[in-house]
N, C-alpha and C positions, 0 to 999 in steps of 0.2 A: 412470478417467484423463480422459475429456471432461472430467466436472466439476470433476476436479482440476485439471487445467490451466486453467480459466476464474476457477477461486476464486484460483488461483497468481497469474495477472497480474496481480490486485489483491491480495495478501496480502505477508503477512511472519510471525518468531517464534520461541518459545523462549526458554531462557537462554544469556548470554552464556557462553562457556569461553574462547577464544582469537580476538581479533582482530590479523590480518596485515595491513598497510598499508603503500603505497607512500609514503605522506602521512607528515609529522610531524604529531602532535595540535597543538590549540592552542587556548587557552581564548578564552570567546568574550566579550567585553566587554557587561553588560547593565544597564539601571538595576535596582537591586535594591529592591523594594516595603518599606518599613518597618512600613506598614499596609496596609488595605485599601484599595485605589485604583479609579480610576474604568475604564468599559471600555476608552474610546480611548488609554490608557495602557499598557492590557494589551498592545491590539494593536500598540501601536507598539514596545514590547518584543519582544514577539514577533517583526515584522517582520525587526527587528535582525540575526534568527537567519538570515544568508542561506544560500544554496546556490551558490557561485559554481565552477562546473567546465563543462567540456566534456563528459565523457564518465563515466560509473562502470561499472564491474564487478564485482558483487557474487556470492560462491559459498555455495551456503545450504544447510544439511540443512532438509527439509521434512516435517511429519506430517500428514497429512489423516486425518480422522474424520468420517462421518456414524451415521444411525442403521442403516447396514448394514456398514459395514466401515472398515478402519483401513488408511492405506500410508504409505511412508516411503520418499521417496524422495530425491533432490539435485536441487536448481535452479542453475542460472547464469542470472543475469538483468545484461543488459547495457542500458545507457541512452545514448543518445547525446542530449543535453538537449533539449527542447522539438522533437524529430524523431520518435525512433523508441526502443521497446522491446521488447527479445530475450530469450525466456523460453525456456530450454532443460531439459526434465524428464528425469532420467536414473535409471536402476536398474540397479544394479552397474555403470555407466559405462557403459552402451548408451544412446544415445538415444531415447526413447521417445515424445516427443512435442515439438513446438515451437508458440511463438505470438510473434507479429508484430504489433507494436501502432503504429500510426500516428497522426498529429491525425485522419486520415478512417476509417481501417477498422482491424479486427480477423479478424486470419487464424491459422489454426491447425491443426496435424496429429496425429495420434496412431497409433501403430504396431500397437496391439492390433488393434483393428477395420478397418485400413485404411483409414482417412478423413480428409477434413479439411473446414474450412469456411473460405469468405470471408463477411465482412459488416462490421457497423456497430457502434457500439454500441449499439445498442439490445439484443444479447444480454447484456451484461453488466449493462443497467441492470434487465433481466428479473431476472438474479440477484440481484443485490444488492437489489433495491427502491428504488434513486433513479437517478436519471437521472444519467450517466456522461459524462465525456470524456475526452481526451487526458490535459489538463492535472491534474484531478484524480485519475486514476490515477498518473501521477508523482508527484503531491503524495503519497499514501498511499505508496507506496514508498519516500520521503524522506522519511516521519515526520511530514510539515505538514498541515493541514488543507487538507481538499478544498476548500474553498471559500476565496474572495479574503477573507479576515474583514473587512477594512474597508469592504468595500462593502456588510456586513452591519448589521441590528439585533439588539441582544443585551442581556439582562439578565444581570449577574454577581452570582455569588456564591462566597465564599473558604471553605475547610473543610478542614483539613489540609495546610496549605499547598498546596493546589491551588485555580486559578481555575476555575469552571464558566461557560463563555457559553454560554445559552440563545438558541436564536435565537426572534424575536418575529415574524416576518415575518406569521405567519396564513395560511401553507399547509398544505395537508395533511401534509407532510414535516416531522417535528420532527428537528431537529438540537443536538447537546450536543460543544461542545468542553471539554474539562478540559486547561488547561495550569500546567504546574508554577509555582508561586509565584517561585520562584528564578531559574531560568534561562530561563522561558516557552517553554519546546517543548511539543511536543503531548503529555500522557501517553495522553488514549484520546480518539475521537470514537465518538459512536452516531449513527445514520440511522435511522429507525421512521417506519412508514406503517401506523399502526396499523387504520384501514379495513381493508388488504389482510392484515393480522396479517404482517405481514414488519417486519424489525430486523436492523442491522448493526451490531457493535460492534468497532472496532479498537482494542485497546491495545498501548501500545509502552514497551519499559526498555531500560534498560542502555544510556544513550546515551551515543555517543562523540565527541570533539570534537575536529576537523580543521580547516586553514584552510580548506579549500573547504565546507566544510557540518560541520554536528552531524547524525549519524546513529543511530537507533536499531537494535541490533543484536537483540535479540527483537520480533517482532511475533507476534498473536494475533489471527485473526478470526474472529469467532463469526456467523454467519448464519441468521437463525431466518426460516422460511416456517411460516404455519398450526402444525402441528404437528411440524414436523421442522425437525432443526438440524443445522448441520456447521460445523464446526471446521477451520482451517487452522492451524499452528504454522511460522513459517519461523525458521531462528538464521541470522545471517548471522555467517558464519565467516571469509571475508578480502574483503576491501575493498580497491578500489584506483581512484584518480581519473586522470585526464586521460591514460589510454594512448590508442595508435594501436587501437583496434576495430573488428571486421569484423564485419555482421550477417545473414551467408548464411542465406539461408530459402529455399526450394524443396519442392515437394510432391513426394515419392516417386510414380515411374511405375507405373498402376493402381490407386492411390488412388480412392476412391469421395467424390464433394461429398455433404455432408450438409446438412440444414435442422434448426436447431436453433429449437421452440417452447417 
């Protein structure tokens, strides 16, 4: 459950069956490429897909699997844009774990072992093999590139109506962003550190257009480290924007604080 909660905090997935929302769908206007276009135009079109909302509430089915186990639970993800993210993991309607993420902290507790954690982003960075912060996690949950693309340097290729942007900054961490050549939303992003034997691949599908944002409703995270693999599938079942949301989080009495290495 501990591993599941940390991965769900940055994850998503499965296939769209039904999306029920409080907002009307809207078509995003973009510049449609007739032929191969340069990187700056790809990023400009990508940035035209805005996310204009104050709060977001997502209810999701979650399947987690690693080399030893498979678990199916539900998750509620509440986002107050740029301020906090609250993730509640439930099994048979009972809250089994919660995580509260802010720009400076990562906190969670889980019921099975009666334990809790208080720390920063070094934990998530260790698990996913790349430096993370609040904005990157928020972007991942929204189906956005974890990096601000306009600040990077990339080479681009076009294949099967998908633009592949490859980071050429020369760092040890390799990053690849795959953007749809029509609407320019992110279809996949990969982060790898070959020397450490780590890679994370996030795949998005079944995007739905709303006036507030374009959101994927199917997200798959595959995390590889040395010879081990874990996968998280999130299926966004219901999505609502700009509601009055509460973010209750308190560690139950008697829980034991732990350190994750």
